[in-house]
C-alpha positions as CSV (number, residue, x, y, z in Angstrom):
1,M,159.3,125.7,0.3
2,F,155.4,126.1,0.1
3,V,153.4,125.1,3.2
4,A,149.7,124.9,2.7
5,A,147.5,126.3,5.5
6,T,144.9,123.9,6.8
7,L,141.4,125.4,6.7
8,I,138.3,123.7,8.2
9,K,134.9,124.8,7.0
10,I,132.7,125.3,10.2
11,A,129.7,127.0,8.6
12,P,128.7,128.2,5.2
13,G,131.2,130.9,4.2
14,T,133.1,130.6,7.5
15,W,136.5,128.9,7.7
16,I,138.7,128.3,10.8
17,G,142.4,128.2,10.5
18,A,145.3,130.5,9.6
19,G,143.9,133.0,12.2
20,T,140.7,133.7,10.3
21,V,138.3,133.1,13.3
22,K,139.0,134.1,16.8
23,P,138.3,131.4,19.4
24,L,135.9,133.5,21.5
25,K,133.9,134.5,18.4
26,F,133.7,130.8,17.4
27,I,132.5,129.8,20.9
28,V,129.9,132.5,21.1
29,A,128.6,131.5,17.6
30,R,128.3,127.9,18.7
31,L,126.5,128.8,22.0
32,S,123.9,130.7,20.1
33,E,122.8,127.5,18.2
34,A,120.1,125.3,19.6
35,S,121.9,122.2,18.3
36,T,124.8,123.0,20.6
37,W,122.6,123.1,23.7
38,K,120.8,119.9,22.6
39,G,124.2,118.2,22.3
40,V,125.4,119.4,25.7
41,F,122.3,118.1,27.5
42,L,122.4,114.8,25.6
43,I,126.1,114.3,26.6
44,L,125.3,115.2,30.2
45,T,122.3,112.8,30.2
46,A,124.4,110.0,28.7
47,A,127.1,110.6,31.4
48,G,124.4,110.0,34.0
49,V,124.0,113.5,35.3
50,T,120.5,113.9,37.0
51,L,118.7,116.7,38.7
52,R,116.3,116.7,41.6
53,P,112.7,116.8,40.5
54,E,112.0,120.2,42.0
55,L,115.0,121.6,40.2
56,Q,113.8,120.1,37.0
57,A,110.4,121.8,37.5
58,A,112.0,125.1,38.3
59,I,114.2,125.0,35.2
60,T,111.2,124.1,33.0
61,A,109.2,126.9,34.4
62,V,111.9,129.5,33.8
63,G,112.6,128.1,30.3
64,L,108.9,128.4,29.4
65,S,108.7,131.9,30.9
66,L,111.7,133.1,28.9
67,T,110.4,131.5,25.7
68,G,107.1,133.3,26.2
69,L,108.8,136.6,26.9
70,V,111.0,136.3,23.8
71,G,107.9,135.4,21.7
72,V,106.2,138.6,23.0
73,V,109.1,141.0,22.7
74,V,110.8,139.9,19.5
75,P,108.9,140.9,16.3
76,D,108.1,138.2,13.8
77,A,110.3,138.1,10.7
78,T,108.9,139.7,7.6
79,P,109.9,138.4,4.2
80,A,112.2,140.7,2.2
81,E,110.5,142.5,-0.6
């Protein structure tokens, strides 16, 4: 008897199912996407999670600092020739 394996396309060229993608690799890949973080914060906001104003200011300051640091340290992408 033939049993077809169920495969789910999770990204271009990447399929999950039949042991093709390890769970940790999948989670790390999702956590590196900006859309994942936007979704997490939207869900938390919709659930009514709030932060104290001073904590919000601290998080904003750290986020802006890290963004600036990444902008300085990481070279701009150059188009392939």
